[in-house]
C-alpha positions in Angstrom: -32.9 -4.7 8.0 -29.4 -3.5 8.5 -28.5 0.2 8.2 -25.6 0.9 5.9 -22.5 2.2 7.7 -18.8 2.6 7.1 -15.9 2.6 9.5 -12.6 4.1 8.4 -9.0 3.9 9.6 -6.3 6.3 8.6 -2.5 6.5 8.7 -0.5 9.3 10.4 -0.6 11.4 7.2 -4.4 11.3 7.1 -4.7 8.9 4.2 -7.4 6.2 4.4 -6.0 2.7 5.1 -9.3 0.7 5.4 -13.0 1.0 5.1 -15.4 -1.6 6.6 -19.0 -1.8 5.4 -21.8 -4.3 5.2 -20.4 -5.3 1.8 -16.9 -6.1 3.0 -13.5 -4.5 3.8 -11.6 -2.3 1.4 -7.9 -1.4 2.1 -5.4 0.9 0.5 -1.6 0.8 0.6 0.9 3.5 -0.2 4.5 3.5 -1.4 6.5 6.8 -1.4 3.3 8.8 -0.8 1.6 7.3 -3.8 -1.4 5.1 -3.8 0.0 1.7 -4.7 -2.8 -0.9 -4.2 -6.5 -1.0 -3.5 -8.0 -4.2 -2.3 -11.7 -5.0 -1.8 -14.4 -7.6 -2.1 -14.2 -7.4 -6.0 -10.4 -7.8 -6.1 -7.2 -5.8 -6.3 -6.1 -2.8 -8.3 -2.4 -1.8 -8.5 -0.8 1.3 -10.0 2.7 1.9 -11.4 4.2 5.4 -11.5 7.0 7.1 -13.5 9.7 9.3 -11.9 7.4 12.4 -12.2 4.8 10.6 -10.0 2.4 10.2 -12.9 0.4 6.9 -13.2 1.8 4.9 -16.0 -0.1 1.6 -15.6 -3.1 0.3 -13.7 -3.5 -3.4 -13.2 -7.2 -4.0 -12.6 -9.5 -6.7 -11.7 -8.8 -9.9 -13.6 -6.3 -9.2 -16.4 -7.2 -5.6 -17.3 -4.2 -3.4 -17.8 -4.6 0.3 -18.4 -1.7 2.4 -19.8 -1.7 6.2 -19.4 0.1 8.8 -21.6 0.7 12.4 -20.8 1.4 15.6 -22.7 4.1 18.1 -22.3 2.2 19.9 -19.5 1.8 16.6 -17.5 -1.8 16.4 -18.4 -3.4 13.0 -19.2 -4.0 12.9 -23.0 -4.6 9.2 -23.6 -5.3 5.9 -21.8 -5.7 2.4 -23.3 -7.5 -0.5 -21.6 -7.5 -3.8 -23.5 -6.9 -2.2 -26.9 -9.6 0.4 -26.3 -7.9 3.8 -26.5 -9.5 6.9 -25.1 -7.9 10.2 -26.3 -8.3 13.7 -24.8 -8.0 16.8 -27.0 -6.9 19.9 -25.0 -7.2 23.5 -25.8 -4.3 26.0 -25.3 -5.4 26.4 -21.6 -5.2 22.7 -21.0 -8.9 22.2 -20.8 -10.4 19.1 -22.3 -12.4 20.0 -25.5 -13.0 16.5 -26.9 -12.9 12.9 -25.6 -12.6 10.2 -28.3 -13.1 6.5 -27.5 
């Protein structure tokens, strides 16, 4: 029986670059201080950002694409994955009061 363990490597900014476990190796890549890709045994996830550094799209495992929308206060208010929208209702303080899928 093997004991579960993980070994990490980091870049000079302290961000994780890789994690090795019994299940495989997972890696992360950054572009302009933003997480750009995550690769692992299950596949690759890639993110696209707008000029305000907000995630606009996520390309997931297989053909999944998630699109993110933000309100005037830069808070996530909606995301859509394969025609399945999830909408967040916020109160005046910006707290989530309702999640609708």
